[in-house]
N, CA, C, O and the ligand as a Tripos MOL2 file, in Angstrom:
@<TRIPOS>MOLECULE
protein
  265   263    67     0     0
PROTEIN
NO_CHARGES

@<TRIPOS>ATOM
      1 N          15.2980   37.4480   -8.4930 N.3       1 MET1
      2 CA         14.7150   36.3360   -7.7270 C.3       1 MET1
      3 C          13.2920   36.0450   -8.2090 C.2       1 MET1
      4 O          12.4600   36.9420   -8.3530 O.2       1 MET1
      5 N          13.0560   34.7950   -8.4440 N.am      2 LYS2
      6 CA         11.7380   34.4160   -8.9620 C.3       2 LYS2
      7 C          10.7430   34.2140   -7.8350 C.2       2 LYS2
      8 O          11.0690   33.6450   -6.7920 O.2       2 LYS2
      9 N           9.5580   34.6750   -8.0520 N.am      3 THR3
     10 CA          8.4830   34.3690   -7.1000 C.3       3 THR3
     11 C           7.4810   33.4540   -7.7940 C.2       3 THR3
     12 O           6.7250   33.8560   -8.6780 O.2       3 THR3
     13 N           7.5180   32.2260   -7.3540 N.am      4 GLU4
     14 CA          6.6110   31.2450   -7.9650 C.3       4 GLU4
     15 C           5.4680   30.9220   -7.0260 C.2       4 GLU4
     16 O           5.6160   30.8520   -5.8060 O.2       4 GLU4
     17 N           4.3390   30.7320   -7.6430 N.am      5 ILE5
     18 CA          3.1700   30.3090   -6.8470 C.3       5 ILE5
     19 C           3.1880   28.8030   -6.7230 C.2       5 ILE5
     20 O           3.1010   28.0710   -7.7090 O.2       5 ILE5
     21 N           3.3030   28.3650   -5.4970 N.am      6 GLN6
     22 CA          3.3800   26.9250   -5.2700 C.3       6 GLN6
     23 C           2.1140   26.4440   -4.5760 C.2       6 GLN6
     24 O           1.5320   27.1650   -3.7650 O.2       6 GLN6
     25 N           1.6960   25.2450   -4.8890 N.am      7 PRO7
     26 CA          0.5500   24.6760   -4.1690 C.3       7 PRO7
     27 C           0.9130   24.4230   -2.7170 C.2       7 PRO7
     28 O           2.0690   24.1710   -2.3790 O.2       7 PRO7
     29 N          -0.0850   24.4960   -1.8820 N.am      8 LYS8
     30 CA          0.1570   24.2360   -0.4580 C.3       8 LYS8
     31 C           0.6270   22.8010   -0.2780 C.2       8 LYS8
     32 O           0.0000   21.8530   -0.7510 O.2       8 LYS8
     33 N           1.7030   22.6770    0.3930 N.am      9 TYR9
     34 CA          2.2900   21.3480    0.5500 C.3       9 TYR9
     35 C           2.4120   21.0300    2.0260 C.2       9 TYR9
     36 O           3.2580   21.5760    2.7340 O.2       9 TYR9
     37 N           1.5690   20.1550    2.4600 N.am     10 PHE10
     38 CA          1.5610   19.8140    3.8780 C.3      10 PHE10
     39 C           2.5400   18.6880    4.1710 C.2      10 PHE10
     40 O           2.8930   17.8940    3.3000 O.2      10 PHE10
     41 N           2.9540   18.6510    5.4010 N.am     11 LYS11
     42 CA          3.5680   17.4170    5.8860 C.3      11 LYS11
     43 C           2.4100   16.5820    6.4170 C.2      11 LYS11
     44 O           1.9470   16.7770    7.5400 O.2      11 LYS11
     45 N           1.9630   15.6720    5.6080 N.am     12 SER12
     46 CA          0.6940   15.0250    5.9000 C.3      12 SER12
     47 C           0.8910   13.6880    6.5900 C.2      12 SER12
     48 O           1.9460   13.0570    6.5250 O.2      12 SER12
     49 N          -0.1670   13.3020    7.2390 N.am     13 GLU13
     50 CA         -0.1770   12.0060    7.8920 C.3      13 GLU13
     51 C          -1.2000   11.1270    7.2110 C.2      13 GLU13
     52 O          -2.3530   11.5140    7.0200 O.2      13 GLU13
     53 N          -0.7640    9.9500    6.8520 N.am     14 ILE14
     54 CA         -1.7090    8.9760    6.3350 C.3      14 ILE14
     55 C          -1.9220    7.9380    7.4200 C.2      14 ILE14
     56 O          -1.0160    7.1850    7.7760 O.2      14 ILE14
     57 N          -3.1220    7.9180    7.9270 N.am     15 LYS15
     58 CA         -3.4050    6.9770    9.0050 C.3      15 LYS15
     59 C          -4.1420    5.7760    8.4490 C.2      15 LYS15
     60 O          -5.1530    5.8950    7.7560 O.2      15 LYS15
     61 N          -3.6040    4.6320    8.7730 N.am     16 CYS16
     62 CA         -4.1950    3.4070    8.2620 C.3      16 CYS16
     63 C          -5.1520    2.8220    9.2840 C.2      16 CYS16
     64 O          -5.0880    3.1300   10.4740 O.2      16 CYS16
     65 N          -6.0250    1.9850    8.7980 N.am     17 ALA17
     66 CA         -7.0120    1.3410    9.6710 C.3      17 ALA17
     67 C          -6.3520    0.4590   10.7190 C.2      17 ALA17
     68 O          -6.9240    0.2110   11.7800 O.2      17 ALA17
     69 N          -5.1300   -0.0220   10.4160 N.am     18 CYS18
     70 CA         -4.4340   -0.8980   11.3570 C.3      18 CYS18
     71 C          -3.7250   -0.0980   12.4470 C.2      18 CYS18
     72 O          -3.1760   -0.6710   13.3880 O.2      18 CYS18
     73 N          -3.7400    1.2420   12.3130 N.am     19 GLY19
     74 CA         -3.1140    2.0820   13.3200 C.3      19 GLY19
     75 C          -1.7560    2.5990   12.8980 C.2      19 GLY19
     76 O          -1.1680    3.4360   13.5820 O.2      19 GLY19
     77 N          -1.2640    2.1170   11.7990 N.am     20 ASN20
     78 CA          0.0310    2.5520   11.2940 C.3      20 ASN20
     79 C          -0.0890    3.9510   10.6920 C.2      20 ASN20
     80 O          -1.0050    4.2290    9.9190 O.2      20 ASN20
     81 N           0.8380    4.8160   11.0520 N.am     21 ILE21
     82 CA          0.8190    6.1660   10.5170 C.3      21 ILE21
     83 C           2.0200    6.3640    9.6070 C.2      21 ILE21
     84 O           3.1660    6.1640   10.0090 O.2      21 ILE21
     85 N           1.7390    6.7540    8.3950 N.am     22 ILE22
     86 CA          2.8020    7.0080    7.4440 C.3      22 ILE22
     87 C           2.9140    8.5150    7.2540 C.2      22 ILE22
     88 O           1.9470    9.1800    6.8830 O.2      22 ILE22
     89 N           4.0880    9.0350    7.5100 N.am     23 GLU23
     90 CA          4.2820   10.4660    7.3070 C.3      23 GLU23
     91 C           4.7760   10.7040    5.8950 C.2      23 GLU23
     92 O           5.7260   10.0780    5.4250 O.2      23 GLU23
     93 N           4.1130   11.6120    5.2480 N.am     24 THR24
     94 CA          4.5020   11.8910    3.8760 C.3      24 THR24
     95 C           4.1800   13.3330    3.5280 C.2      24 THR24
     96 O           3.5200   14.0390    4.2900 O.2      24 THR24
     97 N           4.6410   13.7450    2.4040 N.am     25 GLY25
     98 CA          4.3110   15.0820    1.9320 C.3      25 GLY25
     99 C           3.1800   15.0020    0.9280 C.2      25 GLY25
    100 O           3.2190   14.1960   -0.0020 O.2      25 GLY25
    101 N           2.1910   15.8240    1.1140 N.am     26 SER26
    102 CA          1.0660   15.7750    0.1920 C.3      26 SER26
    103 C           0.3800   17.1260    0.1700 C.2      26 SER26
    104 O           0.5870   17.9610    1.0500 O.2      26 SER26
    105 N          -0.4280   17.3270   -0.8330 N.am     27 THR27
    106 CA         -1.2220   18.5510   -0.8810 C.3      27 THR27
    107 C          -2.4610   18.4360   -0.0080 C.2      27 THR27
    108 O          -3.1610   19.4160    0.2460 O.2      27 THR27
    109 N          -2.7110   17.2200    0.4410 N.am     28 ARG28
    110 CA         -3.8020   17.0290    1.3940 C.3      28 ARG28
    111 C          -3.1910   16.8510    2.7800 C.2      28 ARG28
    112 O          -2.1510   16.2160    2.9580 O.2      28 ARG28
    113 N          -3.8740   17.4340    3.7410 N.am     29 GLU29
    114 CA         -3.2780   17.4790    5.0750 C.3      29 GLU29
    115 C          -3.2980   16.1350    5.7710 C.2      29 GLU29
    116 O          -2.2980   15.7060    6.3480 O.2      29 GLU29
    117 N          -4.4340   15.4790    5.7130 N.am     30 LYS30
    118 CA         -4.5390   14.1770    6.3750 C.3      30 LYS30
    119 C          -5.3420   13.2190    5.5170 C.2      30 LYS30
    120 O          -6.2970   13.5970    4.8390 O.2      30 LYS30
    121 N          -4.9340   12.0050    5.5700 N.am     31 MET31
    122 CA         -5.6490   10.9940    4.8040 C.3      31 MET31
    123 C          -5.8700    9.7620    5.6540 C.2      31 MET31
    124 O          -5.1020    9.4680    6.5700 O.2      31 MET31
    125 N          -6.9160    9.0610    5.3370 N.am     32 LYS32
    126 CA         -7.1680    7.7810    6.0100 C.3      32 LYS32
    127 C          -7.2380    6.7060    4.9480 C.2      32 LYS32
    128 O          -7.8970    6.8520    3.9180 O.2      32 LYS32
    129 N          -6.5520    5.6470    5.2260 N.am     33 ILE33
    130 CA         -6.5860    4.5270    4.2860 C.3      33 ILE33
    131 C          -6.9410    3.2440    5.0190 C.2      33 ILE33
    132 O          -6.8100    3.1540    6.2400 O.2      33 ILE33
    133 N          -7.3760    2.2870    4.2840 N.am     34 ASP34
    134 CA         -7.7730    1.0070    4.8790 C.3      34 ASP34
    135 C          -6.5920    0.0500    4.9880 C.2      34 ASP34
    136 O          -6.4970   -0.7350    5.9320 O.2      34 ASP34
    137 N          -5.7040    0.1260    4.0190 N.am     35 THR35
    138 CA         -4.5570   -0.7670    4.0460 C.3      35 THR35
    139 C          -3.2930    0.0130    3.7220 C.2      35 THR35
    140 O          -3.3030    0.9220    2.8920 O.2      35 THR35
    141 N          -2.2230   -0.3490    4.3750 N.am     36 CYS36
    142 CA         -0.9420    0.2750    4.0980 C.3      36 CYS36
    143 C           0.0550   -0.8140    3.7110 C.2      36 CYS36
    144 O          -0.2910   -1.9910    3.6070 O.2      36 CYS36
    145 N           1.2730   -0.4000    3.5050 N.am     37 SER37
    146 CA          2.2900   -1.3730    3.0920 C.3      37 SER37
    147 C           2.5950   -2.3740    4.2030 C.2      37 SER37
    148 O           3.1700   -3.4340    3.9550 O.2      37 SER37
    149 N           2.2040   -2.0260    5.4310 N.am     38 THR38
    150 CA          2.4760   -2.9250    6.5500 C.3      38 THR38
    151 C           1.4110   -4.0030    6.6850 C.2      38 THR38
    152 O           1.7210   -5.1590    6.9760 O.2      38 THR38
    153 N           0.1700   -3.6260    6.4740 N.am     39 CYS39
    154 CA         -0.9060   -4.5750    6.7520 C.3      39 CYS39
    155 C          -1.6020   -5.0520    5.4910 C.2      39 CYS39
    156 O          -2.5150   -5.8750    5.5600 O.2      39 CYS39
    157 N          -1.1850   -4.5520    4.3500 N.am     40 HIS40
    158 CA         -1.8090   -4.9890    3.1080 C.3      40 HIS40
    159 C          -1.6020   -6.4980    2.9180 C.2      40 HIS40
    160 O          -0.5060   -7.0110    3.1480 O.2      40 HIS40
    161 N          -2.6320   -7.1860    2.5100 N.am     41 PRO41
    162 CA         -2.5320   -8.6560    2.3430 C.3      41 PRO41
    163 C          -1.3690   -9.0730    1.4450 C.2      41 PRO41
    164 O          -0.7700  -10.1320    1.6340 O.2      41 PRO41
    165 N          -1.0670   -8.2300    0.4750 N.am     42 PHE42
    166 CA          0.0370   -8.5640   -0.4180 C.3      42 PHE42
    167 C           1.3510   -8.6710    0.3450 C.2      42 PHE42
    168 O           2.1970   -9.5100    0.0360 O.2      42 PHE42
    169 N           1.5090   -7.8080    1.3460 N.am     43 TYR43
    170 CA          2.7630   -7.8060    2.1010 C.3      43 TYR43
    171 C           2.7180   -8.7760    3.2750 C.2      43 TYR43
    172 O           3.6740   -9.5060    3.5370 O.2      43 TYR43
    173 N           1.5790   -8.7650    3.9790 N.am     44 THR44
    174 CA          1.4740   -9.6480    5.1330 C.3      44 THR44
    175 C           1.3780  -11.1000    4.6990 C.2      44 THR44
    176 O           1.7890  -12.0040    5.4270 O.2      44 THR44
    177 N           0.8300  -11.3210    3.5020 N.am     45 GLY45
    178 CA          0.6690  -12.6830    3.0240 C.3      45 GLY45
    179 C           1.8490  -13.1570    2.2000 C.2      45 GLY45
    180 O           1.8270  -14.2520    1.6370 O.2      45 GLY45
    181 N           2.8760  -12.3320    2.1320 N.am     46 GLN46
    182 CA          3.9870  -12.6540    1.2500 C.3      46 GLN46
    183 C           4.6950  -13.9370    1.6800 C.2      46 GLN46
    184 O           5.0580  -14.7720    0.8520 O.2      46 GLN46
    185 N           4.8810  -14.0740    2.9880 N.am     47 LYS47
    186 CA          5.5500  -15.2790    3.4820 C.3      47 LYS47
    187 C           4.6970  -16.5110    3.2270 C.2      47 LYS47
    188 O           5.2010  -17.5740    2.8620 O.2      47 LYS47
    189 N           3.3870  -16.3450    3.4290 N.am     48 GLN48
    190 CA          2.4770  -17.4560    3.1690 C.3      48 GLN48
    191 C           2.5070  -17.8370    1.7020 C.2      48 GLN48
    192 O           2.5230  -19.0140    1.3420 O.2      48 GLN48
    193 N           2.5150  -16.8040    0.8610 N.am     49 THR49
    194 CA          2.5170  -17.0580   -0.5750 C.3      49 THR49
    195 C           3.7640  -17.8230   -0.9790 C.2      49 THR49
    196 O           3.7320  -18.7000   -1.8430 O.2      49 THR49
    197 N           4.8640  -17.4640   -0.3260 N.am     50 MET50
    198 CA          6.1110  -18.1270   -0.6700 C.3      50 MET50
    199 C           6.0760  -19.6110   -0.2880 C.2      50 MET50
    200 O           6.5780  -20.4670   -1.0160 O.2      50 MET50
    201 N           5.4680  -19.8940    0.8770 N.am     51 SER51
    202 CA          5.4090  -21.2820    1.3100 C.3      51 SER51
    203 C           4.3120  -22.0490    0.5720 C.2      51 SER51
    204 O           4.3100  -23.2790    0.5280 O.2      51 SER51
    205 N           3.3860  -21.2940   -0.0030 N.am     52 ASN52
    206 CA          2.2950  -21.9480   -0.7270 C.3      52 ASN52
    207 C           2.4780  -21.8820   -2.2390 C.2      52 ASN52
    208 O           1.5130  -21.9580   -3.0000 O.2      52 ASN52
    209 N           3.6880  -21.7440   -2.6450 N.am     53 GLN53
    210 CA          3.9300  -21.5680   -4.0610 C.3      53 GLN53
    211 C           3.4470  -22.7720   -4.8720 C.2      53 GLN53
    212 O           2.9530  -22.6250   -5.9900 O.2      53 GLN53
    213 N           3.5960  -23.9420   -4.3020 N.am     54 GLY54
    214 CA          3.1290  -25.1330   -4.9810 C.3      54 GLY54
    215 C           1.6370  -25.0860   -5.2090 C.2      54 GLY54
    216 O           1.1370  -25.4360   -6.2780 O.2      54 GLY54
    217 N           0.9290  -24.6390   -4.1670 N.am     55 ARG55
    218 CA         -0.5100  -24.5590   -4.2690 C.3      55 ARG55
    219 C          -0.9200  -23.4960   -5.3010 C.2      55 ARG55
    220 O          -1.8730  -23.6790   -6.0570 O.2      55 ARG55
    221 N          -0.1790  -22.3890   -5.3100 N.am     56 ALA56
    222 CA         -0.4930  -21.3070   -6.2270 C.3      56 ALA56
    223 C          -0.3060  -21.7450   -7.6710 C.2      56 ALA56
    224 O          -1.1270  -21.4310   -8.5320 O.2      56 ALA56
    225 N           0.7660  -22.4630   -7.9320 N.am     57 SER57
    226 CA          0.9940  -22.9000   -9.3070 C.3      57 SER57
    227 C          -0.0310  -23.9500   -9.7150 C.2      57 SER57
    228 O          -0.3960  -24.0600  -10.8860 O.2      57 SER57
    229 N          -0.4840  -24.7140   -8.7390 N.am     58 LYS58
    230 CA         -1.5480  -25.6710   -9.0290 C.3      58 LYS58
    231 C          -2.8350  -24.9500   -9.3930 C.2      58 LYS58
    232 O          -3.5780  -25.3670  -10.2820 O.2      58 LYS58
    233 N          -3.0780  -23.8540   -8.6800 N.am     59 PHE59
    234 CA         -4.2560  -23.0410   -8.9540 C.3      59 PHE59
    235 C          -4.1990  -22.4840  -10.3660 C.2      59 PHE59
    236 O          -5.1900  -22.5050  -11.0960 O.2      59 PHE59
    237 N          -3.0430  -21.9920  -10.7370 N.am     60 ILE60
    238 CA         -2.8680  -21.4430  -12.0860 C.3      60 ILE60
    239 C          -3.0390  -22.5500  -13.1210 C.2      60 ILE60
    240 O          -3.6370  -22.3580  -14.1800 O.2      60 ILE60
    241 N          -2.5030  -23.6960  -12.7830 N.am     61 GLU61
    242 CA         -2.6260  -24.8320  -13.6900 C.3      61 GLU61
    243 C          -4.0880  -25.2200  -13.9040 C.2      61 GLU61
    244 O          -4.5130  -25.5810  -15.0020 O.2      61 GLU61
    245 N          -4.8390  -25.1290  -12.8000 N.am     62 LYS62
    246 CA         -6.2310  -25.5570  -12.8470 C.3      62 LYS62
    247 C          -7.1260  -24.5490  -13.5680 C.2      62 LYS62
    248 O          -7.9850  -24.9060  -14.3750 O.2      62 LYS62
    249 N          -6.8840  -23.2450  -13.2380 N.am     63 PHE63
    250 CA         -7.7900  -22.2300  -13.7540 C.3      63 PHE63
    251 C          -7.1690  -21.3550  -14.8430 C.2      63 PHE63
    252 O          -7.8660  -20.5800  -15.4990 O.2      63 PHE63
    253 N          -5.9020  -21.4810  -15.0220 N.am     64 GLY64
    254 CA         -5.2030  -20.5770  -15.9310 C.3      64 GLY64
    255 C          -5.3790  -20.9390  -17.3950 C.2      64 GLY64
    256 O          -5.3330  -20.0690  -18.2650 O.2      64 GLY64
    257 N          -5.5770  -22.1930  -17.6640 N.am     65 LYS65
    258 CA         -5.7020  -22.5680  -19.0790 C.3      65 LYS65
    259 C          -7.0270  -23.2630  -19.3670 C.2      65 LYS65
    260 O          -7.5630  -24.0150  -18.5530 O.2      65 LYS65
    261 N          -7.5190  -22.9790  -20.5410 N.am     66 LYS66
    262 CA         -8.7990  -23.5940  -20.9190 C.3      66 LYS66
    263 C          -8.6910  -24.2220  -22.3020 C.2      66 LYS66
    264 O          -9.6640  -24.7900  -22.7990 O.2      66 LYS66
    265 ZN         -2.0820   -0.6970    7.7400 Zn       67 ZN67
@<TRIPOS>BOND
     1     1     2 1
     2     2     3 1
     3     3     4 2
     4     3     5 am
     5     5     6 1
     6     6     7 1
     7     7     8 2
     8     7     9 am
     9     9    10 1
    10    10    11 1
    11    11    12 2
    12    11    13 am
    13    13    14 1
    14    14    15 1
    15    15    16 2
    16    15    17 am
    17    17    18 1
    18    18    19 1
    19    19    20 2
    20    19    21 am
    21    21    22 1
    22    22    23 1
    23    23    24 2
    24    23    25 am
    25    25    26 1
    26    26    27 1
    27    27    28 2
    28    27    29 am
    29    29    30 1
    30    30    31 1
    31    31    32 2
    32    31    33 am
    33    33    34 1
    34    34    35 1
    35    35    36 2
    36    35    37 am
    37    37    38 1
    38    38    39 1
    39    39    40 2
    40    39    41 am
    41    41    42 1
    42    42    43 1
    43    43    44 2
    44    43    45 am
    45    45    46 1
    46    46    47 1
    47    47    48 2
    48    47    49 am
    49    49    50 1
    50    50    51 1
    51    51    52 2
    52    51    53 am
    53    53    54 1
    54    54    55 1
    55    55    56 2
    56    55    57 am
    57    57    58 1
    58    58    59 1
    59    59    60 2
    60    59    61 am
    61    61    62 1
    62    62    63 1
    63    63    64 2
    64    63    65 am
    65    65    66 1
    66    66    67 1
    67    67    68 2
    68    67    69 am
    69    69    70 1
    70    70    71 1
    71    71    72 2
    72    71    73 am
    73    73    74 1
    74    74    75 1
    75    75    76 2
    76    75    77 am
    77    77    78 1
    78    78    79 1
    79    79    80 2
    80    79    81 am
    81    81    82 1
    82    82    83 1
    83    83    84 2
    84    83    85 am
    85    85    86 1
    86    86    87 1
    87    87    88 2
    88    87    89 am
    89    89    90 1
    90    90    91 1
    91    91    92 2
    92    91    93 am
    93    93    94 1
    94    94    95 1
    95    95    96 2
    96    95    97 am
    97    97    98 1
    98    98    99 1
    99    99   100 2
   100    99   101 am
   101   101   102 1
   102   102   103 1
   103   103   104 2
   104   103   105 am
   105   105   106 1
   106   106   107 1
   107   107   108 2
   108   107   109 am
   109   109   110 1
   110   110   111 1
   111   111   112 2
   112   111   113 am
   113   113   114 1
   114   114   115 1
   115   115   116 2
   116   115   117 am
   117   117   118 1
   118   118   119 1
   119   119   120 2
   120   119   121 am
   121   121   122 1
   122   122   123 1
   123   123   124 2
   124   123   125 am
   125   125   126 1
   126   126   127 1
   127   127   128 2
   128   127   129 am
   129   129   130 1
   130   130   131 1
   131   131   132 2
   132   131   133 am
   133   133   134 1
   134   134   135 1
   135   135   136 2
   136   135   137 am
   137   137   138 1
   138   138   139 1
   139   139   140 2
   140   139   141 am
   141   141   142 1
   142   142   143 1
   143   143   144 2
   144   143   145 am
   145   145   146 1
   146   146   147 1
   147   147   148 2
   148   147   149 am
   149   149   150 1
   150   150   151 1
   151   151   152 2
   152   151   153 am
   153   153   154 1
   154   154   155 1
   155   155   156 2
   156   155   157 am
   157   157   158 1
   158   158   159 1
   159   159   160 2
   160   159   161 am
   161   161   162 1
   162   162   163 1
   163   163   164 2
   164   163   165 am
   165   165   166 1
   166   166   167 1
   167   167   168 2
   168   167   169 am
   169   169   170 1
   170   170   171 1
   171   171   172 2
   172   171   173 am
   173   173   174 1
   174   174   175 1
   175   175   176 2
   176   175   177 am
   177   177   178 1
   178   178   179 1
   179   179   180 2
   180   179   181 am
   181   181   182 1
   182   182   183 1
   183   183   184 2
   184   183   185 am
   185   185   186 1
   186   186   187 1
   187   187   188 2
   188   187   189 am
   189   189   190 1
   190   190   191 1
   191   191   192 2
   192   191   193 am
   193   193   194 1
   194   194   195 1
   195   195   196 2
   196   195   197 am
   197   197   198 1
   198   198   199 1
   199   199   200 2
   200   199   201 am
   201   201   202 1
   202   202   203 1
   203   203   204 2
   204   203   205 am
   205   205   206 1
   206   206   207 1
   207   207   208 2
   208   207   209 am
   209   209   210 1
   210   210   211 1
   211   211   212 2
   212   211   213 am
   213   213   214 1
   214   214   215 1
   215   215   216 2
   216   215   217 am
   217   217   218 1
   218   218   219 1
   219   219   220 2
   220   219   221 am
   221   221   222 1
   222   222   223 1
   223   223   224 2
   224   223   225 am
   225   225   226 1
   226   226   227 1
   227   227   228 2
   228   227   229 am
   229   229   230 1
   230   230   231 1
   231   231   232 2
   232   231   233 am
   233   233   234 1
   234   234   235 1
   235   235   236 2
   236   235   237 am
   237   237   238 1
   238   238   239 1
   239   239   240 2
   240   239   241 am
   241   241   242 1
   242   242   243 1
   243   243   244 2
   244   243   245 am
   245   245   246 1
   246   246   247 1
   247   247   248 2
   248   247   249 am
   249   249   250 1
   250   250   251 1
   251   251   252 2
   252   251   253 am
   253   253   254 1
   254   254   255 1
   255   255   256 2
   256   255   257 am
   257   257   258 1
   258   258   259 1
   259   259   260 2
   260   259   261 am
   261   261   262 1
   262   262   263 1
   263   263   264 2
@<TRIPOS>SUBSTRUCTURE
     1 MET1         2 RESIDUE 1 A MET
     2 LYS2         6 RESIDUE 1 A LYS
     3 THR3        10 RESIDUE 1 A THR
     4 GLU4        14 RESIDUE 1 A GLU
     5 ILE5        18 RESIDUE 1 A ILE
     6 GLN6        22 RESIDUE 1 A GLN
     7 PRO7        26 RESIDUE 1 A PRO
     8 LYS8        30 RESIDUE 1 A LYS
     9 TYR9        34 RESIDUE 1 A TYR
    10 PHE10       38 RESIDUE 1 A PHE
    11 LYS11       42 RESIDUE 1 A LYS
    12 SER12       46 RESIDUE 1 A SER
    13 GLU13       50 RESIDUE 1 A GLU
    14 ILE14       54 RESIDUE 1 A ILE
    15 LYS15       58 RESIDUE 1 A LYS
    16 CYS16       62 RESIDUE 1 A CYS
    17 ALA17       66 RESIDUE 1 A ALA
    18 CYS18       70 RESIDUE 1 A CYS
    19 GLY19       74 RESIDUE 1 A GLY
    20 ASN20       78 RESIDUE 1 A ASN
    21 ILE21       82 RESIDUE 1 A ILE
    22 ILE22       86 RESIDUE 1 A ILE
    23 GLU23       90 RESIDUE 1 A GLU
    24 THR24       94 RESIDUE 1 A THR
    25 GLY25       98 RESIDUE 1 A GLY
    26 SER26      102 RESIDUE 1 A SER
    27 THR27      106 RESIDUE 1 A THR
    28 ARG28      110 RESIDUE 1 A ARG
    29 GLU29      114 RESIDUE 1 A GLU
    30 LYS30      118 RESIDUE 1 A LYS
    31 MET31      122 RESIDUE 1 A MET
    32 LYS32      126 RESIDUE 1 A LYS
    33 ILE33      130 RESIDUE 1 A ILE
    34 ASP34      134 RESIDUE 1 A ASP
    35 THR35      138 RESIDUE 1 A THR
    36 CYS36      142 RESIDUE 1 A CYS
    37 SER37      146 RESIDUE 1 A SER
    38 THR38      150 RESIDUE 1 A THR
    39 CYS39      154 RESIDUE 1 A CYS
    40 HIS40      158 RESIDUE 1 A HIS
    41 PRO41      162 RESIDUE 1 A PRO
    42 PHE42      166 RESIDUE 1 A PHE
    43 TYR43      170 RESIDUE 1 A TYR
    44 THR44      174 RESIDUE 1 A THR
    45 GLY45      178 RESIDUE 1 A GLY
    46 GLN46      182 RESIDUE 1 A GLN
    47 LYS47      186 RESIDUE 1 A LYS
    48 GLN48      190 RESIDUE 1 A GLN
    49 THR49      194 RESIDUE 1 A THR
    50 MET50      198 RESIDUE 1 A MET
    51 SER51      202 RESIDUE 1 A SER
    52 ASN52      206 RESIDUE 1 A ASN
    53 GLN53      210 RESIDUE 1 A GLN
    54 GLY54      214 RESIDUE 1 A GLY
    55 ARG55      218 RESIDUE 1 A ARG
    56 ALA56      222 RESIDUE 1 A ALA
    57 SER57      226 RESIDUE 1 A SER
    58 LYS58      230 RESIDUE 1 A LYS
    59 PHE59      234 RESIDUE 1 A PHE
    60 ILE60      238 RESIDUE 1 A ILE
    61 GLU61      242 RESIDUE 1 A GLU
    62 LYS62      246 RESIDUE 1 A LYS
    63 PHE63      250 RESIDUE 1 A PHE
    64 GLY64      254 RESIDUE 1 A GLY
    65 LYS65      258 RESIDUE 1 A LYS
    66 LYS66      262 RESIDUE 1 A LYS
    67 ZN67       265 GROUP 0 **** ****
């Protein structure tokens, strides 16, 4: 039987600024983050981005090429 030295592996909690708690495994016991997958602008703004696709492509058209 092998005896391996393993790093301490906590069942950690990542607490977000929005109050969302993500349970995960990490070598750090607790973490605090400002944005999570729930409240990150990329995710929360996804629906807006989809409805504003015309505006976004116009933006790219305006600033994307020189
Ligand atoms: Zn969050």
